[in-house]
C-alpha positions as CSV (number, residue, x, y, z in Angstrom):
1,M,2.8,34.2,-10.1
2,A,3.4,36.4,-7.1
3,E,7.0,37.5,-6.4
4,P,8.4,35.6,-3.3
5,V,10.0,37.6,-0.3
6,M,12.5,34.8,0.7
7,G,13.7,34.7,4.4
8,T,9.8,36.0,5.6
9,E,9.1,32.3,6.7
10,N,8.8,33.4,10.3
11,D,6.6,36.1,9.7
12,V,3.7,34.5,8.0
13,V,2.5,32.0,10.6
14,G,-0.6,34.2,11.2
15,S,-1.2,34.8,7.6
16,R,-0.9,31.0,7.0
17,V,-3.5,30.3,9.6
18,V,-5.9,32.8,8.2
19,A,-5.6,31.4,4.7
20,F,-6.0,28.1,6.1
21,V,-9.5,28.7,7.3
22,L,-10.4,30.7,4.2
23,D,-9.1,27.9,1.9
24,H,-11.0,25.3,3.7
25,V,-14.2,27.6,3.1
26,V,-13.6,27.9,-0.5
27,S,-12.5,24.4,-1.2
28,F,-15.5,22.9,0.5
29,V,-18.0,24.9,-1.4
30,G,-16.1,24.1,-4.5
31,A,-15.8,20.5,-3.7
32,V,-19.7,20.3,-3.0
33,A,-20.3,21.9,-6.1
34,L,-18.1,19.5,-8.2
35,G,-19.7,16.8,-6.5
36,V,-23.3,17.8,-7.3
37,A,-22.0,18.3,-10.9
38,F,-20.6,14.9,-11.0
39,A,-23.7,13.6,-9.4
40,L,-25.8,14.6,-12.3
41,P,-24.4,12.0,-14.8
42,F,-23.0,9.6,-12.3
43,G,-25.4,9.4,-9.5
44,E,-24.2,8.9,-5.9
45,A,-20.8,7.6,-7.2
46,G,-20.3,11.2,-8.8
47,I,-20.6,12.5,-5.1
48,W,-17.8,10.2,-3.8
49,L,-15.6,11.1,-6.8
50,G,-16.1,14.8,-7.0
51,V,-16.0,15.9,-3.5
52,P,-12.5,14.5,-2.6
53,L,-11.3,15.5,-6.1
54,G,-12.4,19.0,-5.6
55,L,-10.8,19.4,-2.1
56,F,-7.6,17.9,-3.3
57,G,-7.7,19.5,-6.7
58,Y,-8.1,22.9,-5.3
59,F,-4.8,23.1,-3.4
60,V,-2.7,21.1,-6.1
61,V,-3.9,23.0,-9.0
62,L,-3.8,26.4,-7.5
63,E,-0.5,26.1,-5.7
64,G,1.2,24.2,-8.6
65,L,0.2,26.5,-11.5
66,F,0.2,29.8,-9.2
67,G,1.8,29.2,-6.1
68,Q,-1.3,30.4,-4.2
69,T,-4.8,29.5,-3.3
70,V,-7.4,32.3,-3.0
71,G,-6.7,32.3,1.1
72,K,-2.9,32.7,0.3
73,K,-3.6,35.4,-2.3
74,L,-5.8,37.5,0.3
75,T,-3.3,37.0,3.1
76,G,-0.4,37.9,0.8
77,V,1.8,34.7,1.1
78,V,3.0,32.2,-1.5
79,V,4.5,28.6,-1.7
80,V,7.7,28.3,-3.5
81,R,10.6,25.9,-3.3
82,R,13.3,26.4,-0.8
83,S,15.5,27.7,-3.7
84,G,12.9,30.4,-4.3
85,E,11.7,28.9,-7.5
86,P,8.1,28.5,-8.2
87,C,6.4,25.3,-6.5
88,G,5.4,23.5,-9.4
89,M,2.9,20.5,-9.7
90,G,5.2,18.0,-8.5
91,A,6.0,19.6,-5.3
92,S,2.4,20.7,-5.1
93,V,1.2,17.0,-5.1
94,V,3.7,16.1,-2.7
95,R,2.8,18.8,0.0
96,N,-0.7,18.3,-0.4
97,L,-0.9,14.7,-0.2
98,L,0.7,14.8,3.1
99,R,-2.2,17.1,4.2
100,L,-3.7,13.8,5.4
101,V,-0.8,13.5,7.8
102,D,-0.6,17.2,8.7
103,G,-4.6,17.0,9.3
104,F,-4.2,14.8,12.3
105,L,-6.0,16.1,15.3
106,S,-7.8,19.0,13.3
107,Y,-4.4,20.0,11.8
108,A,-2.9,20.2,15.2
109,V,-0.1,18.1,14.0
110,G,0.7,20.3,10.8
111,L,0.6,23.3,13.1
112,V,3.0,21.9,15.8
113,V,5.4,20.6,13.4
114,M,5.3,24.3,11.5
115,L,6.2,25.9,15.0
116,L,8.9,23.6,15.8
117,T,10.9,23.9,12.5
118,D,13.1,26.6,11.5
119,D,11.7,27.5,8.4
120,R,7.9,27.0,9.6
121,Q,7.4,24.1,7.5
122,R,4.6,21.6,8.0
123,I,5.3,17.7,7.0
124,G,4.0,18.4,3.6
125,D,6.4,21.2,3.2
126,L,9.3,19.4,4.4
127,A,8.7,16.3,2.1
128,A,8.1,18.8,-0.9
129,D,11.1,21.2,-0.1
130,T,8.7,24.0,0.1
131,V,8.2,27.2,2.2
132,V,5.6,29.6,2.4
133,V,6.9,33.2,2.2
134,R,5.3,36.7,2.1
135,A,4.4,37.7,-1.6
136,R,5.7,41.0,-2.8
């Protein structure tokens, strides 16, 4: 896992936005590929299972295990607990389940909440007690 630089929450808003765009491209491509792979044995039901599983799983697994998705790694940021410890799978599940709320109005809700909180946390971060900081 990348080493976090605690106290840099306010410095990474631009990096988070770029990582967001990169991650949504990567996760979409991966989710479609997973949907097609699931469709081979399961037909149309495989698509309905594979695509959402791929989209959600991309963020949960990578942030839970490494603290970084591909976009976060490329932009030099990492997700950690507010204590500085690794995010972990439990916190990753919580922060990513709440993408459903943060994602309202094309993620305007998440961005506004992030800009209004002292540690630049979106709703998912607040619930999971996580922050996104610069990686060393």
